[in-house]
C-alpha positions as CSV (number, residue, x, y, z in Angstrom):
1,M,-17.1,9.6,2.1
2,T,-15.7,7.7,5.0
3,T,-14.5,4.2,4.5
4,E,-12.4,1.4,6.3
5,G,-12.5,2.6,10.0
6,S,-13.1,6.2,9.3
7,F,-15.1,8.0,11.7
8,P,-15.8,11.6,12.7
9,E,-12.8,12.8,15.0
10,G,-15.1,13.9,17.9
11,L,-17.1,10.7,17.9
12,P,-14.9,7.7,17.7
13,P,-16.7,4.4,17.8
14,H,-15.4,1.7,20.3
15,S,-14.3,-1.9,19.8
16,A,-15.6,-4.6,21.8
17,A,-12.7,-4.1,24.2
18,G,-13.7,-0.4,24.7
19,E,-10.9,1.1,22.7
20,A,-11.4,3.8,20.3
21,A,-10.8,3.0,16.5
22,P,-7.2,3.1,15.9
23,F,-7.3,5.2,12.7
24,T,-9.4,7.1,10.4
25,L,-9.5,6.8,6.7
26,T,-11.3,9.4,4.7
27,M,-11.9,9.1,0.9
28,R,-14.2,11.1,-1.5
29,Q,-16.6,9.1,-3.4
30,E,-15.2,10.3,-6.7
31,I,-11.5,10.0,-5.6
32,A,-10.7,13.6,-6.7
33,S,-6.8,13.2,-6.4
34,P,-4.3,10.3,-7.1
35,V,-2.6,11.2,-3.8
36,L,-3.1,9.6,-0.4
37,I,-1.8,11.5,2.7
38,A,-1.0,9.1,5.6
39,V,0.0,10.2,9.2
40,P,1.2,7.2,11.2
41,H,2.9,8.9,14.1
42,A,0.7,11.6,15.4
43,G,-1.6,9.2,17.3
44,R,-2.4,10.6,20.8
45,R,-5.3,8.6,22.2
46,Y,-3.7,7.0,25.1
47,S,-5.8,4.4,27.1
48,P,-5.8,4.5,30.8
49,D,-3.9,1.1,30.8
50,L,-1.3,2.3,28.4
51,L,-0.7,5.5,30.5
52,S,-0.4,3.5,33.8
53,A,2.2,1.2,32.2
54,M,4.6,4.1,31.2
55,R,7.3,5.4,33.5
56,D,6.8,9.1,32.2
57,P,3.9,9.3,29.7
58,D,4.5,13.1,29.2
59,F,8.1,12.8,28.3
60,S,7.6,9.8,26.1
61,A,4.6,11.1,24.2
62,I,6.4,14.4,23.3
63,R,9.3,12.6,21.9
64,L,7.7,9.7,20.2
65,E,4.9,11.6,18.6
66,D,5.2,13.4,15.3
67,R,3.4,16.1,17.3
68,L,0.2,17.5,15.8
69,V,1.4,16.9,12.3
70,D,-2.0,15.5,11.6
71,V,-3.3,19.1,11.9
72,L,-1.3,19.9,8.8
73,G,-2.5,16.6,7.2
74,R,-6.1,17.5,7.5
75,E,-5.8,20.8,6.1
76,V,-3.7,19.8,3.0
77,A,-6.3,17.2,2.4
78,A,-9.1,19.7,2.7
79,Q,-7.4,22.1,0.2
80,T,-6.4,19.4,-2.5
81,G,-9.0,16.6,-2.3
82,A,-6.5,14.1,-1.4
83,S,-7.4,11.0,0.6
84,L,-6.3,10.9,4.3
85,L,-5.3,8.2,6.7
86,V,-4.6,9.3,10.2
87,A,-3.5,6.9,12.9
88,H,-5.0,7.6,16.4
89,A,-3.3,4.8,18.2
90,P,-0.1,6.3,19.7
91,R,3.4,5.3,18.6
92,A,4.0,4.1,22.1
93,M,1.5,1.5,21.6
94,V,2.7,0.3,18.3
95,D,4.9,1.9,15.6
96,L,3.2,1.6,12.3
97,N,6.4,2.5,10.6
98,R,8.0,-0.8,11.7
99,A,7.7,-4.3,10.5
100,V,6.1,-6.9,13.0
101,D,9.3,-8.8,13.3
102,D,11.3,-5.4,14.3
103,M,10.9,-6.1,18.0
104,D,13.1,-6.0,20.9
105,W,12.0,-9.4,22.3
106,S,13.8,-8.9,25.6
107,M,11.1,-6.5,26.5
108,V,8.5,-9.3,26.2
109,A,7.7,-11.3,29.3
110,E,7.9,-14.7,27.4
111,G,11.0,-13.6,25.5
112,R,11.7,-14.4,21.8
113,P,9.3,-16.7,20.0
114,A,10.7,-19.7,18.4
115,G,12.1,-18.8,15.0
116,A,11.6,-15.1,15.4
117,A,14.3,-12.7,14.2
118,N,14.7,-8.9,13.9
119,S,13.6,-7.2,10.6
120,A,16.3,-7.4,8.0
121,A,15.0,-4.2,6.5
122,N,15.1,-1.8,9.8
123,R,16.9,-2.9,12.8
124,R,15.8,0.1,14.9
125,A,14.6,-2.2,17.6
126,R,18.4,-2.5,19.0
127,G,18.3,1.3,19.5
128,G,15.0,1.2,21.5
129,L,12.8,2.2,18.7
130,G,11.3,-0.9,17.4
131,L,7.6,-2.1,16.7
132,V,6.9,-1.3,20.4
133,P,9.4,1.5,21.5
134,R,11.5,0.5,24.6
135,R,13.8,3.3,25.5
136,L,14.5,7.0,25.0
137,N,17.4,9.2,25.5
138,G,17.0,11.1,28.6
139,L,14.5,8.7,30.2
140,G,15.8,5.2,29.7
141,E,13.2,2.6,29.8
142,I,9.7,3.6,28.6
143,W,7.7,0.9,30.5
144,K,7.5,-0.1,34.0
145,S,7.5,-3.8,33.3
146,R,7.8,-6.1,30.3
147,L,5.0,-6.7,28.0
148,P,3.1,-10.0,27.7
149,M,3.3,-11.7,24.3
150,A,-0.5,-11.7,24.2
151,E,-0.6,-8.0,24.3
152,V,2.0,-7.6,21.6
153,R,0.0,-9.8,19.4
154,R,-3.2,-8.0,20.1
155,R,-1.5,-4.7,19.1
156,I,-0.6,-6.2,15.9
157,S,-3.9,-7.8,15.1
158,E,-6.0,-4.9,16.1
159,V,-3.9,-1.8,15.0
160,H,-1.0,-2.6,12.9
161,E,-2.5,-5.1,10.5
162,P,-5.7,-3.3,9.9
163,Y,-4.0,0.0,9.4
164,H,-1.6,-1.5,6.6
165,A,-4.8,-3.2,5.2
166,A,-6.7,0.0,4.9
167,L,-3.7,1.7,3.4
168,K,-3.2,-0.9,0.8
169,T,-6.9,-0.9,-0.1
170,A,-6.9,3.0,-0.4
171,L,-3.9,2.9,-2.9
172,D,-5.5,0.1,-4.9
173,R,-8.8,2.2,-5.1
174,I,-6.7,5.3,-6.3
175,R,-4.8,3.4,-8.8
176,S,-8.0,1.9,-10.2
177,K,-9.3,5.3,-10.7
178,W,-6.2,7.1,-11.8
179,G,-4.0,4.4,-13.2
180,T,-1.4,5.2,-10.6
181,A,-1.3,6.4,-7.0
182,L,1.0,8.3,-4.7
183,L,1.4,7.8,-1.0
184,I,2.7,10.8,1.1
185,D,3.7,9.5,4.4
186,L,3.7,12.7,6.5
187,H,6.2,12.9,9.5
188,S,7.6,15.6,11.6
189,M,11.2,16.1,12.6
190,P,13.2,18.1,15.1
191,P,15.2,21.0,13.8
192,L,18.3,19.5,12.2
193,R,21.7,20.3,13.6
194,T,24.1,22.7,11.8
195,R,27.2,20.9,10.5
196,H,29.3,24.1,10.1
197,L,29.3,27.8,10.5
198,G,26.7,29.3,8.2
199,D,25.0,26.0,7.7
200,R,21.2,26.3,6.9
201,P,19.8,22.8,7.6
202,A,16.7,21.5,5.7
203,Q,13.2,22.4,6.8
204,F,11.7,19.6,4.8
205,V,13.2,16.2,3.8
206,V,12.0,14.2,1.0
207,G,12.6,10.3,1.5
208,D,12.1,7.7,-1.3
209,R,14.3,4.8,0.0
210,F,17.0,6.0,-2.3
211,G,14.7,5.6,-5.3
212,A,13.3,2.2,-4.5
213,S,9.8,3.3,-3.4
214,C,9.2,6.2,-5.8
215,D,9.9,7.2,-9.4
216,G,12.8,9.6,-9.5
217,M,10.6,11.9,-11.5
218,L,8.4,12.6,-8.6
219,S,11.2,13.0,-6.1
220,A,12.9,15.4,-8.5
221,A,9.6,17.4,-8.9
222,A,9.3,17.7,-5.1
223,M,12.8,18.9,-4.6
224,R,12.3,21.3,-7.5
225,Y,9.1,22.5,-5.9
226,F,10.5,23.2,-2.5
227,G,13.5,25.1,-4.1
228,Q,11.4,27.3,-6.4
229,A,9.5,28.1,-3.2
230,Q,12.6,29.2,-1.4
231,W,12.3,26.3,1.2
232,R,15.3,24.2,2.2
233,A,14.9,20.6,1.5
234,G,16.9,17.5,1.9
235,H,16.7,14.3,-0.1
236,N,16.9,11.1,1.8
237,R,19.2,12.4,4.5
238,P,19.0,12.1,7.3
239,Y,15.6,10.4,6.8
240,A,15.0,8.1,3.8
241,G,11.7,6.6,4.9
242,G,11.0,3.1,6.6
243,Y,8.8,0.3,6.6
244,V,5.8,2.0,5.2
245,L,7.6,2.8,2.1
246,D,9.1,-0.4,1.8
247,R,5.7,-2.3,2.1
248,H,3.6,0.0,-0.1
249,G,5.8,1.6,-2.6
250,S,5.9,-0.3,-5.8
251,P,6.8,2.1,-8.7
252,K,6.8,-0.8,-11.2
253,V,3.0,-1.1,-10.9
254,G,2.4,2.6,-10.6
255,V,2.2,2.8,-6.7
256,H,4.7,5.4,-5.5
257,A,5.5,6.1,-1.7
258,M,7.3,9.1,-0.6
259,Q,8.1,10.4,3.1
260,I,7.9,14.1,3.8
261,E,9.5,15.1,7.0
262,V,8.4,18.7,8.3
263,C,10.5,20.6,10.8
264,R,8.5,21.1,13.9
265,S,9.6,24.6,14.5
266,L,7.6,25.6,11.3
267,Y,4.3,24.8,12.7
268,L,4.5,24.1,16.5
269,E,4.9,26.4,19.4
270,Q,8.5,26.1,20.9
271,D,7.3,23.9,23.9
272,H,5.4,21.6,21.3
273,S,2.0,22.2,23.3
274,A,0.1,23.6,20.4
275,P,0.2,24.7,16.8
276,N,1.7,28.0,16.0
277,G,0.3,30.9,13.8
278,R,2.2,29.4,10.7
279,V,0.1,26.5,10.3
280,P,-1.9,28.0,7.4
281,E,1.3,28.8,5.7
282,I,3.0,25.5,6.1
283,A,-0.3,23.7,5.0
284,S,-0.4,25.9,2.0
285,V,3.2,24.9,1.2
286,L,2.3,21.3,1.6
287,A,-0.8,21.6,-0.5
288,G,1.1,23.2,-3.3
289,L,3.5,20.2,-3.1
290,V,0.4,17.8,-3.6
291,R,-0.8,19.7,-6.4
292,T,2.5,19.6,-8.1
293,L,2.9,16.0,-7.8
294,S,-0.6,15.3,-8.8
295,D,0.1,17.1,-12.0
296,E,3.3,14.9,-12.5
297,L,1.1,11.9,-12.3
298,K,-1.2,12.9,-15.1
299,P,-0.9,10.3,-17.9
300,D,0.0,13.0,-20.4
301,R,3.0,14.1,-18.3
302,Y,4.0,10.9,-16.3
303,W,4.1,8.5,-19.4
304,P,6.0,10.2,-22.2
305,Q,5.1,9.3,-25.8
306,A,7.3,7.0,-27.6
307,A,9.6,8.7,-30.2
308,E,8.3,8.5,-33.7
């Protein structure tokens, strides 16, 4: 079943403004899994207007996108029955893992709105990677000119807000069916640097906002799974998760949110142009993780019986 703006990948609908749907949400009618996989940073539908406003679209795209990680997400959802939310709007347009006030207002033509302030939760805007990314190392400014305020507000109202509303609705539906829900926010990362001779950096990173967005039992199960499968995994370092986890993770009410970072060298060609031959292997690893965490969420395992 397709819901909340979900459409076949090859046949996107168009809004009144002529832009393709900004995301796709796919859920089975019976909701076969307590897991929702979301992919917020792999969008690559660049409108002509967006491309023409960018100084070097190719350079920016390959560095801003979680390149083709949605290929993994789709395969994992197909194997496990998990629901799937995939953003098509590119991160260059609006970053779905940032709060709407996490904005570098100096890049807006009208300047900072009265009373506006940077997000207290995630001040990435100062480094150039706020709600609308501004600059990148090796390039400098992403945009040829400053953005009109009306355009920023349009991106929020037509992309950011509907995406997060759909994400919340999906998690609520899953929790209604299963009594609990787990969001896996799927990202990709560049190969981590070695810190010393013989160091073997993590291939996956599990983020849970240092325990705030996800029950520790689930994070521990994820780390244990990777270790038993002989994959190197890190926990919260260097990626603990961001706004998506802050907004949607609420373990006290049974809604858990976990970020999974996948090293791009595992599934992409060296130039990042296409998936490599290991996609089935890496998708299988992630599918195993989803099954493991789904088992952890079953009532007879997740909620221990009181001692008698």
